[in-house]
C-alpha positions in Angstrom: -49.9 -38.0 -14.5 -51.8 -39.8 -11.7 -49.8 -40.6 -8.5 -50.3 -44.3 -9.0 -48.9 -44.1 -12.5 -45.9 -42.1 -11.3 -45.2 -44.7 -8.6 -45.3 -47.5 -11.2 -43.0 -45.5 -13.5 -40.4 -45.0 -10.7 -40.7 -48.7 -9.7 -40.1 -49.8 -13.3 -37.1 -47.4 -13.7 -35.5 -48.6 -10.5 -36.1 -52.2 -11.5 -34.5 -51.5 -15.0 -31.4 -50.0 -13.4 -31.2 -53.0 -10.9 -31.8 -51.0 -7.7 -32.4 -53.4 -4.8 -35.0 -53.6 -2.0 -37.4 -51.1 -3.4 -40.1 -50.1 -0.9 -43.1 -47.8 -1.4 -44.3 -46.1 1.8 -47.7 -44.3 2.0 -46.9 -41.3 4.3 -50.2 -39.5 3.8 -51.2 -38.2 7.2 -47.6 -38.6 8.5 -45.8 -36.0 6.3 -46.9 -32.7 5.0 -44.1 -32.8 2.4 -45.3 -35.7 0.2 -47.8 -38.5 -0.1 -45.4 -41.4 -0.9 -41.8 -42.2 -0.4 -40.0 -44.7 -2.5 -36.8 -46.1 -1.0 -34.2 -48.2 -2.9 -30.7 -49.3 -2.5 -27.8 -48.9 -4.9 -24.6 -50.9 -4.8 -22.1 -48.1 -5.2 -21.8 -44.3 -5.6 -22.1 -44.7 -9.3 -25.1 -46.9 -9.1 -26.9 -44.5 -6.7 -26.2 -41.6 -9.1 -27.3 -43.6 -12.1 -30.5 -44.7 -10.5 -31.4 -41.2 -9.4 -30.5 -39.8 -12.8 -32.7 -42.4 -14.5 -35.7 -41.7 -12.3 -35.4 -37.9 -13.0 -35.0 -38.5 -16.7 -37.9 -40.9 -17.0 -40.2 -38.6 -14.9 -39.3 -35.6 -17.1 -40.1 -37.7 -20.2 -43.5 -38.5 -18.7 -44.1 -34.8 -18.0 -43.3 -34.7 -14.3 -40.6 -32.2 -13.6 -38.6 -32.9 -10.4 -38.8 -30.1 -7.9 -35.3 -30.9 -6.8 -32.6 -33.5 -6.9 -30.1 -33.7 -4.1 -27.1 -35.9 -3.2 -25.7 -36.4 -6.7 -22.3 -35.1 -5.6 -21.4 -37.9 -3.3 -23.7 -40.7 -4.4 -24.3 -42.1 -1.0 -27.9 -40.9 -0.9 -29.8 -39.2 -3.7 -33.2 -37.7 -3.3 -35.6 -36.9 -6.2 -38.6 -34.8 -5.3 -41.5 -35.5 -7.6 -44.0 -33.6 -5.4 -46.5 -36.4 -4.5 -43.6 -38.9 -4.6 -40.2 -38.5 -3.1 -37.6 -41.0 -4.1 -34.6 -41.9 -2.0 -31.8 -44.0 -3.5 -29.1 -45.0 -0.9 -26.2 -47.2 -0.4 -27.0 -49.9 2.0 -25.0 -48.6 4.9 -26.6 -45.2 4.6 -30.1 -46.8 4.3 -29.4 -48.8 7.5 -28.2 -45.7 9.3 -31.2 -43.5 8.6 -33.8 -46.3 8.6 -36.5 -44.3 6.8 -38.7 -47.4 6.7 -38.7 -47.4 10.5 -39.3 -43.7 10.7 -42.0 -43.5 8.1 -43.2 -47.0 7.7 -46.7 -48.4 8.4 -46.1 -48.7 12.2 -44.5 -45.3 12.5 -46.4 -42.8 14.8 -47.1 -39.5 13.0 -46.7 -37.5 16.2 -44.2 -37.5 19.1 -45.7 -39.8 21.8 -46.4 -38.4 25.3 -43.9 -39.2 28.1 -46.3 -41.9 29.4 -46.4 -43.7 26.0 -42.6 -43.5 25.7 -42.1 -45.1 29.1 -44.4 -48.0 28.1 -42.5 -48.6 24.9 -39.0 -48.4 26.4 -39.7 -50.1 29.7 -38.8 -46.9 31.6 -41.0 -45.9 34.5 -44.1 -43.9 33.5 -45.4 -40.8 35.2 -48.0 -41.6 37.7 
């Protein structure tokens, strides 16, 4: 299955299960683990677990075996590793806490900035 088809499958599954605020992040060049991250919110532990289970089930039915599924015990944050696509389903407070969109989003820097760049961003004195 092509990566684009897999992304569409995951988006459809998350939409069907009523996951909220679904975001697809292209992390090629930023992560060596995956090419895309899909992040969605669930309204409760049960909703997060159900959404993650649905994604894994639909991926398997399409011939994509998950490399791993994490977080099903607590249901605050579930991760489904589909190789080229990693899916995160989180409760809103957990999503806000970890801010994966800020970490991996379009404006995220793939490398740790130098001390001079950090100073410019934070308003702290730079090395001179």
